[in-house]
PDB file of N, CA, C and O in Angstrom:
ATOM      1  N   MET A   1       8.873 -12.840   1.080  1.00  0.00           N
ATOM      2  CA  MET A   1       8.552 -14.194   0.464  1.00  0.00           C
ATOM      3  C   MET A   1       8.455 -14.006  -1.020  1.00  0.00           C
ATOM      4  O   MET A   1       7.616 -13.196  -1.415  1.00  0.00           O
ATOM      5  N   ALA A   2       9.113 -14.571  -1.804  1.00  0.00           N
ATOM      6  CA  ALA A   2       8.753 -14.705  -3.410  1.00  0.00           C
ATOM      7  C   ALA A   2       7.584 -15.423  -3.648  1.00  0.00           C
ATOM      8  O   ALA A   2       7.246 -16.273  -2.824  1.00  0.00           O
ATOM      9  N   TYR A   3       6.822 -15.191  -4.776  1.00  0.00           N
ATOM     10  CA  TYR A   3       5.581 -15.856  -5.186  1.00  0.00           C
ATOM     11  C   TYR A   3       6.240 -17.381  -5.510  1.00  0.00           C
ATOM     12  O   TYR A   3       7.446 -17.548  -5.697  1.00  0.00           O
ATOM     13  N   ASP A   4       5.282 -18.406  -5.542  1.00  0.00           N
ATOM     14  CA  ASP A   4       5.438 -19.529  -5.965  1.00  0.00           C
ATOM     15  C   ASP A   4       5.543 -19.932  -7.272  1.00  0.00           C
ATOM     16  O   ASP A   4       4.496 -20.077  -7.903  1.00  0.00           O
ATOM     17  N   GLU A   5       6.668 -20.157  -7.842  1.00  0.00           N
ATOM     18  CA  GLU A   5       6.872 -20.467  -9.308  1.00  0.00           C
ATOM     19  C   GLU A   5       5.981 -21.530  -9.814  1.00  0.00           C
ATOM     20  O   GLU A   5       5.590 -21.508 -10.981  1.00  0.00           O
ATOM     21  N   ASP A   6       5.609 -22.562  -8.894  1.00  0.00           N
ATOM     22  CA  ASP A   6       4.840 -23.913  -9.585  1.00  0.00           C
ATOM     23  C   ASP A   6       3.441 -23.165  -9.680  1.00  0.00           C
ATOM     24  O   ASP A   6       2.850 -23.243 -10.757  1.00  0.00           O
ATOM     25  N   LEU A   7       2.906 -22.497  -8.716  1.00  0.00           N
ATOM     26  CA  LEU A   7       1.601 -21.887  -8.719  1.00  0.00           C
ATOM     27  C   LEU A   7       1.558 -20.886 -10.067  1.00  0.00           C
ATOM     28  O   LEU A   7       0.578 -20.945 -10.810  1.00  0.00           O
ATOM     29  N   ALA A   8       2.663 -19.965 -10.348  1.00  0.00           N
ATOM     30  CA  ALA A   8       2.546 -19.070 -11.429  1.00  0.00           C
ATOM     31  C   ALA A   8       2.603 -19.952 -12.660  1.00  0.00           C
ATOM     32  O   ALA A   8       1.863 -19.741 -13.621  1.00  0.00           O
ATOM     33  N   ALA A   9       3.318 -20.753 -12.634  1.00  0.00           N
ATOM     34  CA  ALA A   9       3.252 -21.962 -14.062  1.00  0.00           C
ATOM     35  C   ALA A   9       2.012 -22.429 -14.044  1.00  0.00           C
ATOM     36  O   ALA A   9       1.523 -22.263 -15.161  1.00  0.00           O
ATOM     37  N   ARG A  10       1.130 -23.030 -13.175  1.00  0.00           N
ATOM     38  CA  ARG A  10      -0.202 -23.291 -13.326  1.00  0.00           C
ATOM     39  C   ARG A  10      -0.998 -22.357 -13.595  1.00  0.00           C
ATOM     40  O   ARG A  10      -1.943 -22.753 -14.277  1.00  0.00           O
ATOM     41  N   ILE A  11      -1.024 -21.201 -13.333  1.00  0.00           N
ATOM     42  CA  ILE A  11      -1.895 -20.077 -13.766  1.00  0.00           C
ATOM     43  C   ILE A  11      -1.584 -20.011 -15.195  1.00  0.00           C
ATOM     44  O   ILE A  11      -2.438 -20.255 -16.048  1.00  0.00           O
ATOM     45  N   ARG A  12      -0.379 -19.686 -15.474  1.00  0.00           N
ATOM     46  CA  ARG A  12       0.180 -19.131 -16.804  1.00  0.00           C
ATOM     47  C   ARG A  12      -0.487 -20.395 -17.986  1.00  0.00           C
ATOM     48  O   ARG A  12      -0.930 -20.172 -19.113  1.00  0.00           O
ATOM     49  N   LYS A  13      -0.379 -21.623 -17.332  1.00  0.00           N
ATOM     50  CA  LYS A  13      -1.056 -22.765 -18.352  1.00  0.00           C
ATOM     51  C   LYS A  13      -2.590 -22.634 -18.625  1.00  0.00           C
ATOM     52  O   LYS A  13      -3.099 -22.919 -19.709  1.00  0.00           O
ATOM     53  N   LEU A  14      -3.201 -22.226 -17.656  1.00  0.00           N
ATOM     54  CA  LEU A  14      -4.507 -21.922 -17.588  1.00  0.00           C
ATOM     55  C   LEU A  14      -5.200 -20.711 -18.263  1.00  0.00           C
ATOM     56  O   LEU A  14      -6.381 -20.646 -18.606  1.00  0.00           O
ATOM     57  N   VAL A  15      -4.206 -19.733 -18.391  1.00  0.00           N
ATOM     58  CA  VAL A  15      -4.617 -18.578 -19.043  1.00  0.00           C
ATOM     59  C   VAL A  15      -4.158 -18.544 -20.440  1.00  0.00           C
ATOM     60  O   VAL A  15      -4.644 -17.707 -21.200  1.00  0.00           O
ATOM     61  N   ALA A  16      -3.219 -19.419 -20.870  1.00  0.00           N
ATOM     62  CA  ALA A  16      -2.526 -19.255 -22.036  1.00  0.00           C
ATOM     63  C   ALA A  16      -3.158 -18.841 -23.339  1.00  0.00           C
ATOM     64  O   ALA A  16      -2.655 -18.024 -24.110  1.00  0.00           O
ATOM     65  N   ASP A  17      -4.378 -19.513 -23.538  1.00  0.00           N
ATOM     66  CA  ASP A  17      -5.178 -19.574 -24.755  1.00  0.00           C
ATOM     67  C   ASP A  17      -6.065 -18.210 -24.625  1.00  0.00           C
ATOM     68  O   ASP A  17      -6.706 -17.901 -25.630  1.00  0.00           O
ATOM     69  N   HIS A  18      -6.150 -17.453 -23.598  1.00  0.00           N
ATOM     70  CA  HIS A  18      -7.060 -16.373 -23.408  1.00  0.00           C
ATOM     71  C   HIS A  18      -6.434 -15.062 -24.087  1.00  0.00           C
ATOM     72  O   HIS A  18      -5.271 -14.748 -23.837  1.00  0.00           O
ATOM     73  N   ALA A  19      -7.081 -14.453 -24.784  1.00  0.00           N
ATOM     74  CA  ALA A  19      -6.871 -13.110 -25.553  1.00  0.00           C
ATOM     75  C   ALA A  19      -6.639 -12.063 -24.340  1.00  0.00           C
ATOM     76  O   ALA A  19      -7.260 -12.218 -23.288  1.00  0.00           O
ATOM     77  N   GLY A  20      -5.816 -11.093 -24.495  1.00  0.00           N
ATOM     78  CA  GLY A  20      -5.609 -10.077 -23.692  1.00  0.00           C
ATOM     79  C   GLY A  20      -4.786 -10.233 -22.328  1.00  0.00           C
ATOM     80  O   GLY A  20      -4.634  -9.303 -21.535  1.00  0.00           O
ATOM     81  N   VAL A  21      -4.270 -11.535 -22.150  1.00  0.00           N
ATOM     82  CA  VAL A  21      -3.600 -11.512 -20.817  1.00  0.00           C
ATOM     83  C   VAL A  21      -2.150 -11.243 -21.031  1.00  0.00           C
ATOM     84  O   VAL A  21      -1.505 -11.666 -21.990  1.00  0.00           O
ATOM     85  N   THR A  22      -1.724 -10.562 -20.138  1.00  0.00           N
ATOM     86  CA  THR A  22      -0.417 -10.334 -19.841  1.00  0.00           C
ATOM     87  C   THR A  22      -0.015 -10.579 -18.297  1.00  0.00           C
ATOM     88  O   THR A  22      -0.887 -10.493 -17.432  1.00  0.00           O
ATOM     89  N   GLU A  23       1.090 -10.832 -18.026  1.00  0.00           N
ATOM     90  CA  GLU A  23       1.758 -10.980 -16.731  1.00  0.00           C
ATOM     91  C   GLU A  23       2.704  -9.848 -16.427  1.00  0.00           C
ATOM     92  O   GLU A  23       3.355  -9.309 -17.323  1.00  0.00           O
ATOM     93  N   THR A  24       2.789  -9.451 -15.029  1.00  0.00           N
ATOM     94  CA  THR A  24       3.540  -8.563 -14.576  1.00  0.00           C
ATOM     95  C   THR A  24       3.811  -8.764 -12.965  1.00  0.00           C
ATOM     96  O   THR A  24       2.968  -9.219 -12.192  1.00  0.00           O
ATOM     97  N   ARG A  25       5.186  -8.328 -12.583  1.00  0.00           N
ATOM     98  CA  ARG A  25       5.341  -8.464 -11.091  1.00  0.00           C
ATOM     99  C   ARG A  25       4.775  -7.277 -10.513  1.00  0.00           C
ATOM    100  O   ARG A  25       4.891  -6.140 -10.971  1.00  0.00           O
ATOM    101  N   MET A  26       4.004  -7.701  -9.226  1.00  0.00           N
ATOM    102  CA  MET A  26       3.187  -6.705  -8.526  1.00  0.00           C
ATOM    103  C   MET A  26       3.070  -7.169  -7.193  1.00  0.00           C
ATOM    104  O   MET A  26       2.738  -8.319  -6.905  1.00  0.00           O
ATOM    105  N   PHE A  27       3.348  -6.263  -6.367  1.00  0.00           N
ATOM    106  CA  PHE A  27       3.274  -6.437  -4.946  1.00  0.00           C
ATOM    107  C   PHE A  27       4.072  -7.603  -4.338  1.00  0.00           C
ATOM    108  O   PHE A  27       3.605  -8.302  -3.439  1.00  0.00           O
ATOM    109  N   GLY A  28       5.252  -7.778  -4.847  1.00  0.00           N
ATOM    110  CA  GLY A  28       6.180  -9.095  -4.584  1.00  0.00           C
ATOM    111  C   GLY A  28       5.374 -10.258  -5.170  1.00  0.00           C
ATOM    112  O   GLY A  28       5.703 -11.353  -4.716  1.00  0.00           O
ATOM    113  N   GLY A  29       4.486 -10.262  -5.992  1.00  0.00           N
ATOM    114  CA  GLY A  29       4.112 -11.488  -6.659  1.00  0.00           C
ATOM    115  C   GLY A  29       3.927 -11.379  -8.109  1.00  0.00           C
ATOM    116  O   GLY A  29       4.421 -10.350  -8.568  1.00  0.00           O
ATOM    117  N   LEU A  30       3.338 -12.174  -8.987  1.00  0.00           N
ATOM    118  CA  LEU A  30       3.075 -12.097 -10.094  1.00  0.00           C
ATOM    119  C   LEU A  30       1.743 -12.140 -10.508  1.00  0.00           C
ATOM    120  O   LEU A  30       1.050 -13.119 -10.232  1.00  0.00           O
ATOM    121  N   ALA A  31       1.277 -11.130 -11.180  1.00  0.00           N
ATOM    122  CA  ALA A  31      -0.041 -10.887 -11.350  1.00  0.00           C
ATOM    123  C   ALA A  31      -0.516 -11.123 -12.919  1.00  0.00           C
ATOM    124  O   ALA A  31       0.239 -10.697 -13.794  1.00  0.00           O
ATOM    125  N   PHE A  32      -1.578 -11.699 -13.252  1.00  0.00           N
ATOM    126  CA  PHE A  32      -1.832 -11.872 -14.604  1.00  0.00           C
ATOM    127  C   PHE A  32      -3.001 -10.956 -14.959  1.00  0.00           C
ATOM    128  O   PHE A  32      -4.063 -11.087 -14.351  1.00  0.00           O
ATOM    129  N   LEU A  33      -2.855 -10.028 -15.921  1.00  0.00           N
ATOM    130  CA  LEU A  33      -4.027  -9.129 -16.340  1.00  0.00           C
ATOM    131  C   LEU A  33      -4.609  -9.546 -17.515  1.00  0.00           C
ATOM    132  O   LEU A  33      -4.021 -10.091 -18.450  1.00  0.00           O
ATOM    133  N   VAL A  34      -6.048  -9.214 -17.427  1.00  0.00           N
ATOM    134  CA  VAL A  34      -6.835  -9.323 -18.660  1.00  0.00           C
ATOM    135  C   VAL A  34      -7.172  -7.934 -19.181  1.00  0.00           C
ATOM    136  O   VAL A  34      -7.893  -7.216 -18.488  1.00  0.00           O
ATOM    137  N   ASN A  35      -6.724  -7.514 -20.307  1.00  0.00           N
ATOM    138  CA  ASN A  35      -7.016  -6.066 -20.901  1.00  0.00           C
ATOM    139  C   ASN A  35      -6.456  -5.236 -19.846  1.00  0.00           C
ATOM    140  O   ASN A  35      -7.068  -4.195 -19.608  1.00  0.00           O
ATOM    141  N   GLY A  36      -5.421  -5.489 -19.173  1.00  0.00           N
ATOM    142  CA  GLY A  36      -4.872  -4.537 -17.979  1.00  0.00           C
ATOM    143  C   GLY A  36      -5.351  -4.387 -16.940  1.00  0.00           C
ATOM    144  O   GLY A  36      -4.992  -3.486 -16.182  1.00  0.00           O
ATOM    145  N   ASN A  37      -6.439  -5.389 -16.613  1.00  0.00           N
ATOM    146  CA  ASN A  37      -6.873  -5.301 -15.159  1.00  0.00           C
ATOM    147  C   ASN A  37      -6.515  -6.579 -14.610  1.00  0.00           C
ATOM    148  O   ASN A  37      -6.645  -7.640 -15.219  1.00  0.00           O
ATOM    149  N   MET A  38      -5.997  -6.439 -13.281  1.00  0.00           N
ATOM    150  CA  MET A  38      -5.657  -7.709 -12.516  1.00  0.00           C
ATOM    151  C   MET A  38      -6.689  -8.693 -12.439  1.00  0.00           C
ATOM    152  O   MET A  38      -7.785  -8.290 -12.049  1.00  0.00           O
ATOM    153  N   ALA A  39      -6.562  -9.942 -12.739  1.00  0.00           N
ATOM    154  CA  ALA A  39      -7.454 -11.029 -12.674  1.00  0.00           C
ATOM    155  C   ALA A  39      -7.214 -12.152 -11.627  1.00  0.00           C
ATOM    156  O   ALA A  39      -8.061 -12.672 -10.901  1.00  0.00           O
ATOM    157  N   VAL A  40      -5.877 -12.419 -11.699  1.00  0.00           N
ATOM    158  CA  VAL A  40      -5.306 -13.505 -10.516  1.00  0.00           C
ATOM    159  C   VAL A  40      -3.819 -13.175 -10.518  1.00  0.00           C
ATOM    160  O   VAL A  40      -3.139 -12.613 -11.377  1.00  0.00           O
ATOM    161  N   ALA A  41      -3.462 -13.725  -9.205  1.00  0.00           N
ATOM    162  CA  ALA A  41      -1.969 -13.543  -8.890  1.00  0.00           C
ATOM    163  C   ALA A  41      -1.517 -14.554  -8.121  1.00  0.00           C
ATOM    164  O   ALA A  41      -2.266 -15.065  -7.289  1.00  0.00           O
ATOM    165  N   ALA A  42      -0.228 -14.979  -8.297  1.00  0.00           N
ATOM    166  CA  ALA A  42       0.392 -15.881  -7.446  1.00  0.00           C
ATOM    167  C   ALA A  42       1.105 -14.716  -6.400  1.00  0.00           C
ATOM    168  O   ALA A  42       1.999 -13.915  -6.673  1.00  0.00           O
ATOM    169  N   SER A  43       0.382 -14.922  -5.108  1.00  0.00           N
ATOM    170  CA  SER A  43       0.857 -13.766  -4.305  1.00  0.00           C
ATOM    171  C   SER A  43       2.307 -13.902  -3.691  1.00  0.00           C
ATOM    172  O   SER A  43       2.889 -14.983  -3.599  1.00  0.00           O
ATOM    173  N   GLY A  44       2.843 -12.655  -3.270  1.00  0.00           N
ATOM    174  CA  GLY A  44       4.204 -12.710  -2.878  1.00  0.00           C
ATOM    175  C   GLY A  44       4.137 -13.117  -1.403  1.00  0.00           C
ATOM    176  O   GLY A  44       5.218 -13.332  -0.854  1.00  0.00           O
ATOM    177  N   GLN A  45       3.011 -13.251  -0.687  1.00  0.00           N
ATOM    178  CA  GLN A  45       2.767 -13.641   0.710  1.00  0.00           C
ATOM    179  C   GLN A  45       2.520 -15.162   0.653  1.00  0.00           C
ATOM    180  O   GLN A  45       2.586 -15.798   1.705  1.00  0.00           O
ATOM    181  N   GLY A  46       2.280 -15.691  -0.334  1.00  0.00           N
ATOM    182  CA  GLY A  46       1.962 -17.181  -0.503  1.00  0.00           C
ATOM    183  C   GLY A  46       0.330 -17.208  -0.828  1.00  0.00           C
ATOM    184  O   GLY A  46      -0.549 -16.439  -0.440  1.00  0.00           O
ATOM    185  N   GLY A  47       0.262 -18.263  -1.599  1.00  0.00           N
ATOM    186  CA  GLY A  47      -1.273 -18.521  -1.939  1.00  0.00           C
ATOM    187  C   GLY A  47      -1.603 -17.795  -3.206  1.00  0.00           C
ATOM    188  O   GLY A  47      -0.694 -17.298  -3.871  1.00  0.00           O
ATOM    189  N   LEU A  48      -3.003 -17.698  -3.618  1.00  0.00           N
ATOM    190  CA  LEU A  48      -3.444 -17.410  -4.699  1.00  0.00           C
ATOM    191  C   LEU A  48      -4.454 -16.189  -4.182  1.00  0.00           C
ATOM    192  O   LEU A  48      -5.210 -16.149  -3.211  1.00  0.00           O
ATOM    193  N   LEU A  49      -4.152 -15.175  -5.255  1.00  0.00           N
ATOM    194  CA  LEU A  49      -5.094 -13.855  -5.052  1.00  0.00           C
ATOM    195  C   LEU A  49      -5.834 -13.768  -6.307  1.00  0.00           C
ATOM    196  O   LEU A  49      -5.198 -13.681  -7.357  1.00  0.00           O
ATOM    197  N   VAL A  50      -7.346 -13.786  -6.312  1.00  0.00           N
ATOM    198  CA  VAL A  50      -8.217 -14.078  -7.330  1.00  0.00           C
ATOM    199  C   VAL A  50      -9.327 -12.740  -7.181  1.00  0.00           C
ATOM    200  O   VAL A  50      -9.946 -12.574  -6.130  1.00  0.00           O
ATOM    201  N   ARG A  51      -9.470 -11.936  -8.214  1.00  0.00           N
ATOM    202  CA  ARG A  51     -10.531 -10.990  -8.598  1.00  0.00           C
ATOM    203  C   ARG A  51     -11.947 -11.750  -8.829  1.00  0.00           C
ATOM    204  O   ARG A  51     -12.216 -12.501  -9.767  1.00  0.00           O
ATOM    205  N   VAL A  52     -12.679 -11.425  -7.890  1.00  0.00           N
ATOM    206  CA  VAL A  52     -14.152 -11.680  -8.025  1.00  0.00           C
ATOM    207  C   VAL A  52     -15.083 -10.773  -8.143  1.00  0.00           C
ATOM    208  O   VAL A  52     -14.853  -9.631  -7.746  1.00  0.00           O
ATOM    209  N   ASP A  53     -16.134 -11.062  -8.628  1.00  0.00           N
ATOM    210  CA  ASP A  53     -17.388 -10.324  -8.685  1.00  0.00           C
ATOM    211  C   ASP A  53     -17.826  -9.738  -7.190  1.00  0.00           C
ATOM    212  O   ASP A  53     -18.403 -10.459  -6.376  1.00  0.00           O
ATOM    213  N   PRO A  54     -17.519  -8.485  -6.946  1.00  0.00           N
ATOM    214  CA  PRO A  54     -18.055  -7.999  -5.426  1.00  0.00           C
ATOM    215  C   PRO A  54     -19.202  -8.775  -4.906  1.00  0.00           C
ATOM    216  O   PRO A  54     -19.093  -9.265  -3.781  1.00  0.00           O
ATOM    217  N   ALA A  55     -20.418  -8.968  -5.669  1.00  0.00           N
ATOM    218  CA  ALA A  55     -21.683  -9.486  -5.236  1.00  0.00           C
ATOM    219  C   ALA A  55     -21.423 -10.957  -5.080  1.00  0.00           C
ATOM    220  O   ALA A  55     -22.358 -11.598  -4.600  1.00  0.00           O
ATOM    221  N   GLU A  56     -20.289 -11.638  -5.407  1.00  0.00           N
ATOM    222  CA  GLU A  56     -20.132 -13.105  -4.948  1.00  0.00           C
ATOM    223  C   GLU A  56     -19.023 -13.233  -3.755  1.00  0.00           C
ATOM    224  O   GLU A  56     -18.910 -14.315  -3.181  1.00  0.00           O
ATOM    225  N   SER A  57     -18.347 -12.313  -3.449  1.00  0.00           N
ATOM    226  CA  SER A  57     -17.165 -12.338  -2.703  1.00  0.00           C
ATOM    227  C   SER A  57     -17.795 -12.722  -1.041  1.00  0.00           C
ATOM    228  O   SER A  57     -17.028 -13.410  -0.368  1.00  0.00           O
ATOM    229  N   SER A  58     -18.779 -12.419  -0.550  1.00  0.00           N
ATOM    230  CA  SER A  58     -19.162 -12.739   0.732  1.00  0.00           C
ATOM    231  C   SER A  58     -19.475 -14.204   0.714  1.00  0.00           C
ATOM    232  O   SER A  58     -19.128 -14.964   1.618  1.00  0.00           O
ATOM    233  N   LYS A  59     -20.116 -14.556  -0.304  1.00  0.00           N
ATOM    234  CA  LYS A  59     -20.634 -15.967  -0.419  1.00  0.00           C
ATOM    235  C   LYS A  59     -19.314 -16.824  -0.410  1.00  0.00           C
ATOM    236  O   LYS A  59     -19.199 -17.747   0.395  1.00  0.00           O
ATOM    237  N   LEU A  60     -18.401 -16.541  -1.236  1.00  0.00           N
ATOM    238  CA  LEU A  60     -17.009 -17.051  -1.183  1.00  0.00           C
ATOM    239  C   LEU A  60     -16.261 -17.306   0.009  1.00  0.00           C
ATOM    240  O   LEU A  60     -15.676 -18.339   0.337  1.00  0.00           O
ATOM    241  N   VAL A  61     -16.371 -16.142   0.650  1.00  0.00           N
ATOM    242  CA  VAL A  61     -15.625 -15.993   2.005  1.00  0.00           C
ATOM    243  C   VAL A  61     -16.404 -17.042   2.924  1.00  0.00           C
ATOM    244  O   VAL A  61     -15.747 -17.741   3.695  1.00  0.00           O
ATOM    245  N   GLU A  62     -17.873 -17.169   2.852  1.00  0.00           N
ATOM    246  CA  GLU A  62     -18.530 -18.053   3.632  1.00  0.00           C
ATOM    247  C   GLU A  62     -18.613 -19.381   3.438  1.00  0.00           C
ATOM    248  O   GLU A  62     -19.032 -20.070   4.367  1.00  0.00           O
ATOM    249  N   THR A  63     -18.251 -19.961   2.261  1.00  0.00           N
ATOM    250  CA  THR A  63     -18.274 -20.979   1.799  1.00  0.00           C
ATOM    251  C   THR A  63     -17.153 -21.719   1.241  1.00  0.00           C
ATOM    252  O   THR A  63     -17.319 -22.720   0.545  1.00  0.00           O
ATOM    253  N   THR A  64     -15.967 -21.220   1.550  1.00  0.00           N
ATOM    254  CA  THR A  64     -14.729 -21.750   1.265  1.00  0.00           C
ATOM    255  C   THR A  64     -13.489 -21.394   2.034  1.00  0.00           C
ATOM    256  O   THR A  64     -13.621 -20.754   3.077  1.00  0.00           O
ATOM    257  N   PRO A  65     -12.495 -21.689   1.685  1.00  0.00           N
ATOM    258  CA  PRO A  65     -11.244 -21.319   2.620  1.00  0.00           C
ATOM    259  C   PRO A  65     -10.816 -19.857   2.465  1.00  0.00           C
ATOM    260  O   PRO A  65      -9.956 -19.316   3.160  1.00  0.00           O
ATOM    261  N   ALA A  66     -11.527 -19.263   1.454  1.00  0.00           N
ATOM    262  CA  ALA A  66     -11.098 -18.064   0.832  1.00  0.00           C
ATOM    263  C   ALA A  66     -11.209 -16.914   2.166  1.00  0.00           C
ATOM    264  O   ALA A  66     -11.939 -17.101   3.140  1.00  0.00           O
ATOM    265  N   THR A  67     -10.404 -15.815   1.993  1.00  0.00           N
ATOM    266  CA  THR A  67     -10.609 -14.620   2.778  1.00  0.00           C
ATOM    267  C   THR A  67     -10.643 -13.244   1.938  1.00  0.00           C
ATOM    268  O   THR A  67     -10.029 -13.059   0.887  1.00  0.00           O
ATOM    269  N   ASP A  68     -11.310 -12.496   2.466  1.00  0.00           N
ATOM    270  CA  ASP A  68     -11.312 -11.261   1.847  1.00  0.00           C
ATOM    271  C   ASP A  68      -9.953 -10.530   1.978  1.00  0.00           C
ATOM    272  O   ASP A  68      -9.445 -10.328   3.081  1.00  0.00           O
ATOM    273  N   MET A  69      -9.399 -10.153   0.851  1.00  0.00           N
ATOM    274  CA  MET A  69      -8.046  -9.420   0.933  1.00  0.00           C
ATOM    275  C   MET A  69      -7.909  -8.372   1.806  1.00  0.00           C
ATOM    276  O   MET A  69      -6.826  -8.147   2.346  1.00  0.00           O
ATOM    277  N   SER A  70      -9.117  -7.549   2.051  1.00  0.00           N
ATOM    278  CA  SER A  70      -9.045  -6.233   2.849  1.00  0.00           C
ATOM    279  C   SER A  70      -8.953  -6.644   4.467  1.00  0.00           C
ATOM    280  O   SER A  70      -8.720  -5.836   5.367  1.00  0.00           O
ATOM    281  N   ARG A  71      -9.179  -8.028   4.635  1.00  0.00           N
ATOM    282  CA  ARG A  71      -9.056  -8.671   5.837  1.00  0.00           C
ATOM    283  C   ARG A  71      -7.630  -9.279   6.318  1.00  0.00           C
ATOM    284  O   ARG A  71      -7.229  -9.527   7.455  1.00  0.00           O
ATOM    285  N   ARG A  72      -7.032  -9.425   5.111  1.00  0.00           N
ATOM    286  CA  ARG A  72      -5.646 -10.038   5.450  1.00  0.00           C
ATOM    287  C   ARG A  72      -4.641  -8.908   5.963  1.00  0.00           C
ATOM    288  O   ARG A  72      -4.720  -7.714   5.671  1.00  0.00           O
ATOM    289  N   THR A  73      -3.750  -9.463   6.723  1.00  0.00           N
ATOM    290  CA  THR A  73      -2.627  -8.691   7.425  1.00  0.00           C
ATOM    291  C   THR A  73      -1.457  -8.601   6.207  1.00  0.00           C
ATOM    292  O   THR A  73      -0.846  -9.564   5.745  1.00  0.00           O
ATOM    293  N   MET A  74      -1.323  -7.296   5.845  1.00  0.00           N
ATOM    294  CA  MET A  74      -0.133  -7.033   5.011  1.00  0.00           C
ATOM    295  C   MET A  74       1.213  -7.143   6.005  1.00  0.00           C
ATOM    296  O   MET A  74       1.253  -6.789   7.184  1.00  0.00           O
ATOM    297  N   ARG A  75       2.185  -7.661   5.309  1.00  0.00           N
ATOM    298  CA  ARG A  75       3.492  -7.865   6.050  1.00  0.00           C
ATOM    299  C   ARG A  75       4.592  -7.037   5.368  1.00  0.00           C
ATOM    300  O   ARG A  75       5.741  -7.055   5.809  1.00  0.00           O
TER     301      ARG A  75
END
């Protein structure tokens, strides 16, 4: 599955004014990097992939529909 072009456009609009942001195709999706580090991506498997503070990830998984990427099944 290709990444969602509409989602990528929404991300692009949100990050447009931030310095050091680049985009690159990665893992079948489109990743947005900040100073070379992946921050967010329109996933090639559908949905949004977001890098978060590891100290916050458990709370986000418990309180939102988010899942930990290590628990997702790679297709």
